[in-house]
Each structure stands twice: as structure tokens, then as C-alpha cells.
N, C-alpha and C positions, 0 to 999 in steps of 0.2 A: 504494500500500500504506500502511496506517495503521501508526502506531508501536506500537499495542497488538498488532497481528497479528505484527509482527516480534519483539516481546518474547516472545510466546507461542511462536513457532517456535524462538527461542533456548532457551527453557526445555525444550521437547520434545526438541530436539537433544542437550542436555547430559544429560538424564535417560536417554536411550537409549544414549549412548556411554560411560557410566560402567561398564557391565558389560564392555565390551571390554578395558579396562585389566586387570581381574581375570582375564579369559580369557588375555590376553597374558602376564601374570605367571605364571599356572599353567603355560602352555606353556614359558615361559622357565625355570621351576624344574625341569622334567623332566631336562634335560641335566645340570645340576650334581648333582642327586640321584643319577642313575645313575653319574656320575663319582665321587662320594664313596663310593658303595657298592663300586665296583670298586677304588678306592684303598685303602680299609680292608681289604677282603677279601684283596687281594694283599699288604698289609703283614702281616696275620696269618699268611698262608701263608709269607711270608719269615721271620717270627719263629719259626714252627714248624720250619722247615728249619734255621735257624742262630740259636739262642737267644742266642749271644754278641753278635750284632749288633742286639739288641733296642733299645738306646738310640738308635743311629744311624737305624734304620728308623722308630722312633717320631717322632723329630725331623723326618725327611723327610716322614712322613705328615702331621704337623700343618701343615707348610709347604704341602703340596699341598692340604690341606683349606681352608686360608685362601685360597689362590689360586682354588680352585674356587668357594668361597662368594662371591668377588668377582663371578663371573659371575652368580650369582643376584641379587646386589644391583644389578648393571647391568640385569637384566631388570625388577626392581622400579622402578628409576628411569625406565626406558623406558616402563613402563606408566603412570607418572604424567605423563610428558611428552606422550606420544601419546594 
């Protein structure tokens, strides 16, 4: 095999595998997106039921959103690595 053939194969391989990272990140973002939707919906429901706990529920909601977004960032990093 010639060196130019190997170089051409390397270029072809990297150009086709770039799309898989985007697909993987898209799939990895589905879970956190659904999780945040459920989290915010349940917090709003809780605030509507007991308005006096709004501050505590809001604080807990923001902590939950931060932890759920960490999953989306892990999916982004995994897309770049693999």
C-alpha cells in the first residue's frame, strides 16, 4: 500500500465519522431534556399546591436542573471523544 492511499483513507474515514458525534449528542440530549421538563412541571405543580413552599421548591428545582444538565454535557463530551 502506498502512503498516499493510506492518507486518502484516513481523510475519508474522518469525514464520515464526524456526523456520528452529532447523532450521538442528539440522542444523549433527549434524556436530560425530558428530565428537565418533568422536573419543572412537577415543581410548578408543587408550587400551585403549596405556595408557601415556593422558595424551597425553586431552590431544589435549580439544583436538579444543574445536575440534569451535567448529563447533557457528558453526552457532548462523549460525542467529541468517540
